[in-house]
RODO-2510 file (C-alpha; in nm, 4 decimals, decimal comma):
residues 377
     n   res          X          Y          Z
     1     p     3,2263     6,6751    11,8155
     2     t     2,9274     6,4760    11,9327
     3     g     2,7278     6,6209    12,2169
     4     l     2,7560     6,9733    12,0783
     5     s     2,5258     7,1860    11,8651
     6     g     2,5420     7,5322    11,7108
     7     g     2,8404     7,6983    11,5488
     8     t     2,6653     7,9077    11,2843
     9     v     2,8286     8,2493    11,2460
    10     t     2,5938     8,5469    11,2304
    11     q     2,6255     8,9246    11,2257
    12     g     2,5689     9,1599    11,5148
    13     n     2,5378     9,5411    11,5204
    14     n     2,5622     9,5476    11,1406
    15     n     2,5253     9,8975    10,9989
    16     g     2,2467     9,8085    10,7614
    17     t     2,2369     9,4929    10,5536
    18     t     2,5192     9,3019    10,3870
    19     s     2,4909     8,9643    10,2238
    20     f     2,6855     8,6652    10,3582
    21     p     2,8559     8,4581    10,2762
    22     d     2,9650     8,6153     9,9518
    23     g     3,2517     8,5661     9,7137
    24     i     3,3805     8,9217     9,7229
    25     a     3,7490     8,9593     9,8117
    26     p     3,8119     8,5887     9,8777
    27     s     4,0556     8,5089    10,1573
    28     a     4,4200     8,4653    10,0587
    29     n     4,7829     8,5197    10,1618
    30     y     4,7844     8,2829    10,4637
    31     t     4,8180     7,9089    10,5088
    32     g     4,4822     7,7342    10,5008
    33     a     4,2903     8,0190    10,3359
    34     s     3,9637     7,8748    10,2081
    35     g     3,9354     8,1361     9,9341
    36     t     3,5596     8,0950     9,9040
    37     g     3,2672     8,2808    10,0583
    38     n     3,3328     8,5009    10,3611
    39     i     3,1186     8,7164    10,5874
    40     g     3,1053     9,0880    10,5182
    41     f     3,0101     9,3463    10,7817
    42     a     2,9080     9,7091    10,7555
    43     a     3,1033     9,8244    11,0583
    44     r     3,0639    10,1620    11,2225
    45     t     3,3724    10,3689    11,2843
    46     g     3,5046    10,4780    11,6207
    47     a     3,6159    10,3238    11,9482
    48     l     3,4931     9,9906    12,0795
    49     n     3,1257    10,0050    12,1722
    50     t     2,9700     9,6762    12,2820
    51     a     2,6220     9,8229    12,3300
    52     n     2,3384     9,7660    12,0871
    53     g     2,3956     9,9760    11,7760
    54     g     2,7665     9,9954    11,8535
    55     s     3,0630     9,8128    11,7057
    56     a     2,9867     9,5372    11,4554
    57     y     3,0677     9,1823    11,5575
    58     a     3,0688     8,8246    11,4327
    59     t     2,9026     8,5853    11,6733
    60     l     2,8466     8,2151    11,7165
    61     t     2,7026     7,9989    11,9913
    62     l     2,7993     7,6450    12,0919
    63     t     2,5657     7,4432    12,3151
    64     p     2,6713     7,1213    12,4903
    65     e     2,4130     6,8562    12,5669
    66     a     2,2735     6,8221    12,9165
    67     g     2,5322     6,6729    13,1503
    68     k     2,8180     6,7782    12,9217
    69     r     3,0613     7,0662    12,9382
    70     l     3,2168     7,2635    12,6558
    71     v     3,5888     7,3344    12,6706
    72     v     3,7386     7,5841    12,4257
    73     t     4,1167     7,6084    12,4167
    74     a     4,1911     7,8009    12,0978
    75     v     4,0356     8,0403    11,8460
    76     s     4,1618     8,1459    11,5052
    77     f     4,0138     8,3553    11,2266
    78     a     4,1130     8,5645    10,9304
    79     a     4,0092     8,9278    10,8770
    80     r     4,0353     9,1929    10,6094
    81     r     3,9250     9,5557    10,6111
    82     s     3,8743     9,8455    10,3726
    83     n     3,9937    10,1999    10,4376
    84     t     3,6976    10,2763    10,6673
    85     g     3,6850     9,9322    10,8236
    86     p     3,7907     9,8311    11,1769
    87     q     4,1608     9,8625    11,2489
    88     a     4,1306     9,6572    11,5691
    89     w     3,9394     9,3566    11,6956
    90     a     3,8473     9,2123    12,0364
    91     l     3,7247     8,8651    12,1262
    92     y     3,4678     8,8237    12,4058
    93     s     3,2572     8,5363    12,5389
    94     s     2,9408     8,4909    12,7389
    95     a     3,1332     8,2800    12,9896
    96     d     3,1962     8,6014    13,1856
    97     d     2,9002     8,7911    13,0383
    98     y     3,1350     8,9660    12,7924
    99     a     3,3084     9,1475    13,0766
   100     t     3,6716     9,1023    12,9712
   101     a     3,8286     9,0546    12,6302
   102     l     3,9821     8,7131    12,5785
   103     a     4,2191     8,8610    12,3182
   104     t     4,2667     9,1749    12,1099
   105     g     4,4603     9,2595    11,7967
   106     s     4,4982     9,5002    11,5074
   107     i     4,4333     9,4833    11,1333
   108     p     4,7216     9,6951    11,0045
   109     n     4,6584     9,7483    10,6380
   110     a     4,3541     9,7814    10,4222
   111     s     4,2727     9,5246    10,1533
   112     t     4,4985     9,2563    10,3060
   113     w     4,3912     8,9334    10,4688
   114     y     4,5466     8,8493    10,8061
   115     l     4,5233     8,5230    11,0010
   116     f     4,4911     8,5687    11,3787
   117     t     4,5701     8,2899    11,6256
   118     p     4,5510     8,4610    11,9651
   119     s     4,6428     8,2905    12,2881
   120     i     4,3367     8,2655    12,5099
   121     s     4,2557     8,1302    12,8531
   122     t     4,0612     7,8059    12,8397
   123     i     3,6857     7,8532    12,8429
   124     n     3,4907     7,6000    13,0488
   125     s     3,1137     7,6107    13,0336
   126     a     2,8794     7,4938    13,3036
   127     l     2,7075     7,1616    13,2345
   128     g     2,4656     7,1939    12,9443
   129     t     2,5231     7,5701    12,9270
   130     p     2,5825     7,7390    12,5890
   131     v     2,8753     7,9710    12,5271
   132     t     2,8561     8,2567    12,2787
   133     f     3,1628     8,4171    12,1235
   134     r     3,1784     8,7639    11,9706
   135     i     3,4555     8,9178    11,7625
   136     y     3,4111     9,2919    11,7633
   137     g     3,5645     9,5189    11,4987
   138     y     3,6377     9,8801    11,5960
   139     n     3,8664    10,1839    11,5595
   140     g     3,7691    10,2414    11,1999
   141     t     3,8056    10,5956    11,0623
   142     g     3,6486    10,7978    10,7882
   143     s     3,2925    10,7898    10,6689
   144     a     3,1575    10,4316    10,6615
   145     s     2,8598    10,3763    10,4347
   146     i     2,5457    10,1979    10,5476
   147     n     2,4802     9,8610    10,3791
   148     t     2,8379     9,8482    10,2520
   149     a     3,0810     9,5858    10,3787
   150     n     3,4059     9,7339    10,5065
   151     w     3,5204     9,4380    10,7210
   152     r     3,5339     9,0674    10,6377
   153     i     3,5932     8,7515    10,8397
   154     d     3,6726     8,4036    10,7112
   155     d     3,7987     8,0690    10,8335
   156     l     3,6761     8,1167    11,1894
   157     s     3,7838     7,8083    11,3837
   158     l     3,7576     7,7022    11,7463
   159     t     3,9406     7,4157    11,9132
   160     v     3,6816     7,2521    12,1346
   161     a     3,6203     6,9431    12,3414
   162     v     3,3036     6,8112    12,4973
   163     q     3,3445     6,6639    12,8415
   164     t     3,0806     6,4434    13,0000
   165     a     3,0286     6,4568    13,3741
   166     p     3,0656     6,1226    13,5533
   167     t     2,7749     5,8840    13,5889
   168     i     2,7949     5,5919    13,8300
   169     s     2,7246     5,2806    13,6220
   170     v     2,8170     5,0169    13,8807
   171     p     2,8002     5,1352    14,2434
   172     p     2,9816     4,9623    14,5301
   173     a     2,7923     4,6651    14,6699
   174     a     2,7014     4,5976    15,0318
   175     q     2,9035     4,3248    15,1999
   176     t     2,8739     4,1105    15,5088
   177     v     3,1972     3,9532    15,6328
   178     a     3,3499     3,8083    15,9439
   179     a     3,5912     4,0137    16,1480
   180     g     3,9454     3,9700    16,0211
   181     a     3,8475     3,9273    15,6571
   182     d     3,9666     4,1554    15,3762
   183     v     3,7009     4,3618    15,1983
   184     t     3,7178     4,5430    14,8642
   185     f     3,4604     4,7889    14,7331
   186     n     3,4629     4,8803    14,3636
   187     v     3,2950     5,1482    14,1542
   188     t     3,2590     5,1904    13,7789
   189     a     3,1792     5,5257    13,6214
   190     t     3,1205     5,6497    13,2686
   191     g     3,2063     5,9919    13,1320
   192     t     3,5141     6,1778    13,0186
   193     e     3,8322     6,0422    13,1713
   194     p     4,0480     6,0893    13,3684
   195     f     3,8452     6,0474    13,6858
   196     t     3,9420     6,1224    14,0423
   197     y     3,7973     5,9293    14,3334
   198     q     3,7335     5,9992    14,6992
   199     w     3,5916     5,7236    14,9147
   200     r     3,3965     5,8117    15,2251
   201     k     3,2990     5,6316    15,5437
   202     d     2,9686     5,7521    15,6868
   203     g     3,0099     6,0695    15,4829
   204     e     3,3658     6,1460    15,5983
   205     a     3,6537     6,1350    15,3485
   206     i     3,8997     5,8480    15,3979
   207     d     4,2611     5,9625    15,3739
   208     g     4,4423     5,8076    15,0782
   209     a     4,1310     5,6341    14,9398
   210     t     4,1518     5,7878    14,5920
   211     t     4,1296     5,5033    14,3403
   212     s     3,8380     5,3154    14,1857
   213     s     3,8537     5,0517    14,4584
   214     l     3,8723     5,0599    14,8362
   215     t     4,0301     4,7710    15,0238
   216     i     4,0050     4,7287    15,3982
   217     a     4,2408     4,4620    15,5259
   218     g     4,1497     4,2649    15,8353
   219     v     3,8200     4,4381    15,9069
   220     e     3,7176     4,5050    16,2629
   221     p     3,3745     4,5805    16,4092
   222     a     3,4705     4,9501    16,4049
   223     d     3,4886     4,9296    16,0236
   224     a     3,1173     4,8564    15,9986
   225     a     2,9691     5,1619    15,8234
   226     a     2,8157     5,2979    15,5051
   227     y     3,0740     5,3556    15,2314
   228     d     3,0325     5,5654    14,9181
   229     v     3,2597     5,7339    14,6647
   230     i     3,2684     6,0676    14,4873
   231     v     3,3806     6,0338    14,1254
   232     s     3,4921     6,3579    13,9616
   233     n     3,6331     6,4865    13,6366
   234     a     3,6759     6,8254    13,4743
   235     a     3,3053     6,8385    13,3905
   236     g     3,1606     6,7616    13,7335
   237     s     3,1148     6,4875    13,9896
   238     a     2,8794     6,2095    14,0940
   239     v     2,8228     6,0404    14,4280
   240     s     2,7588     5,6684    14,4382
   241     s     2,4906     5,5055    14,6458
   242     s     2,6082     5,3856    14,9850
   243     a     2,7278     5,0306    15,0405
   244     t     2,6821     4,8980    15,3920
   245     l     2,9641     4,6955    15,5416
   246     t     2,8424     4,4560    15,8092
   247     v     3,1191     4,3040    16,0189
   248     l     3,0267     3,9839    16,1920
   249     s     3,2023     3,8782    16,5084
   250     g     3,1677     3,5978    16,7570
   251     f     2,8923     3,3458    16,6929
   252     s     2,7579     3,5437    16,3939
   253     a     3,0984     3,5260    16,2233
   254     w     3,1133     3,1515    16,2884
   255     q     2,7666     3,1139    16,1340
   256     a     2,8829     3,3016    15,8242
   257     e     3,1773     3,0615    15,7932
   258     y     2,9615     2,7481    15,7869
   259     f     2,6177     2,8567    15,6637
   260     n     2,4958     3,0400    15,3556
   261     e     2,2635     3,3386    15,3700
   262     t     1,9463     3,1300    15,3435
   263     e     2,0625     2,8946    15,6174
   264     r     2,1589     3,1814    15,8453
   265     a     1,8013     3,3078    15,8203
   266     d     1,6693     2,9724    15,9504
   267     p     1,7346     2,9229    16,3265
   268     q     1,6486     2,5546    16,2975
   269     v     1,9570     2,5154    16,0807
   270     s     2,2049     2,7737    16,2039
   271     g     2,0629     2,8831    16,5388
   272     p     2,2567     2,8195    16,8607
   273     e     2,0268     2,5389    16,9771
   274     a     2,0088     2,3604    16,6415
   275     v     2,1597     2,0098    16,6281
   276     l     2,2706     1,8917    16,2847
   277     t     2,4657     1,5735    16,3579
   278     p     2,4071     1,2467    16,5487
   279     d     2,6574     1,3450    16,8210
   280     g     2,3786     1,5545    16,9752
   281     l     2,5927     1,8645    17,0107
   282     s     2,4226     2,1966    16,9493
   283     n     2,5682     2,4616    16,7203
   284     l     2,6554     2,6720    17,0246
   285     l     2,8619     2,3923    17,1792
   286     k     3,0397     2,3244    16,8525
   287     y     3,1162     2,6935    16,8203
   288     a     3,2470     2,6947    17,1781
   289     l     3,4763     2,3988    17,1096
   290     g     3,5818     2,5065    16,7576
   291     l     3,4074     2,2160    16,5838
   292     n     3,2418     2,1888    16,2437
   293     p     2,8614     2,1946    16,2892
   294     r     2,8065     1,9702    15,9874
   295     v     3,0482     1,6920    16,0923
   296     p     2,9915     1,4485    16,3841
   297     a     3,2551     1,5163    16,6480
   298     a     3,5160     1,2410    16,6621
   299     s     3,7757     1,4458    16,8493
   300     g     3,8076     1,7764    17,0256
   301     l     3,5553     1,6855    17,2958
   302     p     3,6120     1,7359    17,6700
   303     e     3,7713     1,4421    17,8527
   304     a     3,7133     1,3266    18,2100
   305     g     3,9919     1,1622    18,4067
   306     a     4,1483     1,1158    18,7451
   307     t     4,4767     1,1436    18,9278
   308     t     4,5575     0,9852    19,2591
   309     t     4,4101     1,2856    19,4363
   310     h     4,1633     1,4569    19,2028
   311     w     3,8883     1,4032    18,9518
   312     t     3,9736     1,5957    18,6331
   313     y     3,7894     1,7359    18,3330
   314     t     3,9893     1,8817    18,0431
   315     f     3,8628     2,0742    17,7395
   316     t     4,0170     2,2732    17,4587
   317     r     3,8597     2,5866    17,3105
   318     p     3,9508     2,8586    17,0601
   319     v     4,0973     3,1635    17,2279
   320     d     3,8752     3,4095    17,0378
   321     r     3,5442     3,3212    17,2019
   322     a     3,5060     3,6410    17,4035
   323     d     3,1294     3,6336    17,3511
   324     l     3,0898     3,3126    17,5537
   325     v     3,0967     3,2155    17,9196
   326     y     3,2399     2,8688    17,9926
   327     q     3,1437     2,6993    18,3207
   328     v     3,2482     2,3523    18,4319
   329     q     2,9935     2,2046    18,6698
   330     a     3,0266     1,8924    18,8867
   331     s     2,7729     1,6586    19,0450
   332     s     2,7835     1,3356    19,2397
   333     n     2,4277     1,2364    19,1520
   334     l     2,3460     1,4015    18,8131
   335     t     2,0803     1,6041    18,9925
   336     n     2,2542     1,8712    19,1989
   337     w     2,5033     2,0662    18,9867
   338     t     2,5718     2,3559    19,2208
   339     s     2,6955     2,2149    19,5514
   340     l     3,0280     2,0782    19,4295
   341     v     3,2458     2,3503    19,2809
   342     p     3,5628     2,2417    19,0967
   343     t     3,8630     2,4641    19,0423
   344     v     3,9311     2,5513    18,6785
   345     d     4,2768     2,6533    18,5552
   346     l     4,4354     2,7406    18,2230
   347     v     4,6823     2,4676    18,1334
   348     s     4,8220     2,5975    17,8034
   349     s     4,7642     2,8542    17,5292
   350     q     4,9191     2,8375    17,1856
   351     d     4,8331     2,8863    16,8171
   352     g     4,4939     3,0348    16,8984
   353     w     4,3810     2,7525    17,1277
   354     q     4,3547     2,7210    17,5046
   355     t     4,3435     2,4084    17,7203
   356     w     4,1592     2,4292    18,0522
   357     r     4,1386     2,1707    18,3315
   358     a     3,8837     2,1421    18,6112
   359     q     3,9710     1,9478    18,9306
   360     y     3,7826     1,8295    19,2318
   361     p     3,9334     1,6324    19,5234
   362     r     3,8539     1,2616    19,5186
   363     s     3,8232     1,2787    19,8931
   364     g     3,5137     1,4932    19,8495
   365     a     3,3229     1,2529    19,6237
   366     s     3,3550     0,8860    19,5522
   367     t     3,1961     0,9336    19,2125
   368     l     3,1869     1,2544    19,0136
   369     f     3,0233     1,3697    18,6954
   370     f     3,1326     1,6756    18,4985
   371     r     2,9596     1,8848    18,2378
   372     l     3,0533     2,1940    18,0391
   373     r     2,7933     2,4708    18,0343
   374     v     2,8288     2,7390    17,7669
   375     t     2,6207     3,0557    17,7569
   376     r     2,6100     3,3784    17,5591
   377     p     2,5773     3,6781    17,7922
***
């Protein structure tokens, strides 16, 4: 497969020199026998000896590219021996530094080809790390001659896959939203699927956030944080860059509703004291009264009135203006706004709106002026 190099079979611990491949004793008597050149070994007799100068072995190395992992799930090969050749074989790999045999078997009879398909545990390399396999032949008897092949291997086959560790191709993007909005972060990764995902908030794993997207419904100020995601597969993992979630509330959220990013950066357009319409109302007052800053106010403004006993001043405001202080002030001369103090009561509250009414006794002033003062603490 692509992303993999190597695979040439060579001899190890050969007792002298034997040519390979050669056409002597072509493989036969099993399904898929190639029947062409095979590799001959001059194998020493005796028990398994993996040291230099010990038991002969066939070896090959497979090297995955950087960032890729080799996975080997099956090995098969055919073998034939002469009277002095190995009567047993053992398969080892560098994955555990040749510590434990992956499989062993016997070659019962001389001059007969046998196909071996042992069951092995899956071999997983580290990223970009080569894996070498060795098939040792041993337990031969008699007097083996130097430079004379007494063991042959053919049709060596490995079932392999190359897995690519994840790479973040499209990281989650930073977002700025008003409180109460729904937010979705997305990530795109390349590599060998399937992927697993784990989203994090300020470096802490979020329970249940294990897909390629993260949705936060009805965000609150407490959701403001840096979000990233760990994408993993069998070959490794990758961590995305962080995406900052900014949650706007109060006046800032109102600005985001009516002004684009460029306008929000210009206080003369979106600032609290800016006036955009001929009604003369500042952005802060329109926010306080739930009005559109770009449209002259034709309704929704406070109203002054009178009963038989009191001067009245009534205004309606959104209920979610916790960042504001509303103060109704009264004056009999438009100069002194502190001496006369009206009472202010909540008249009604429904569907996210409140109606408030200020009153001052008519007996205390023959003429009365009201004004609504709004401040941000």
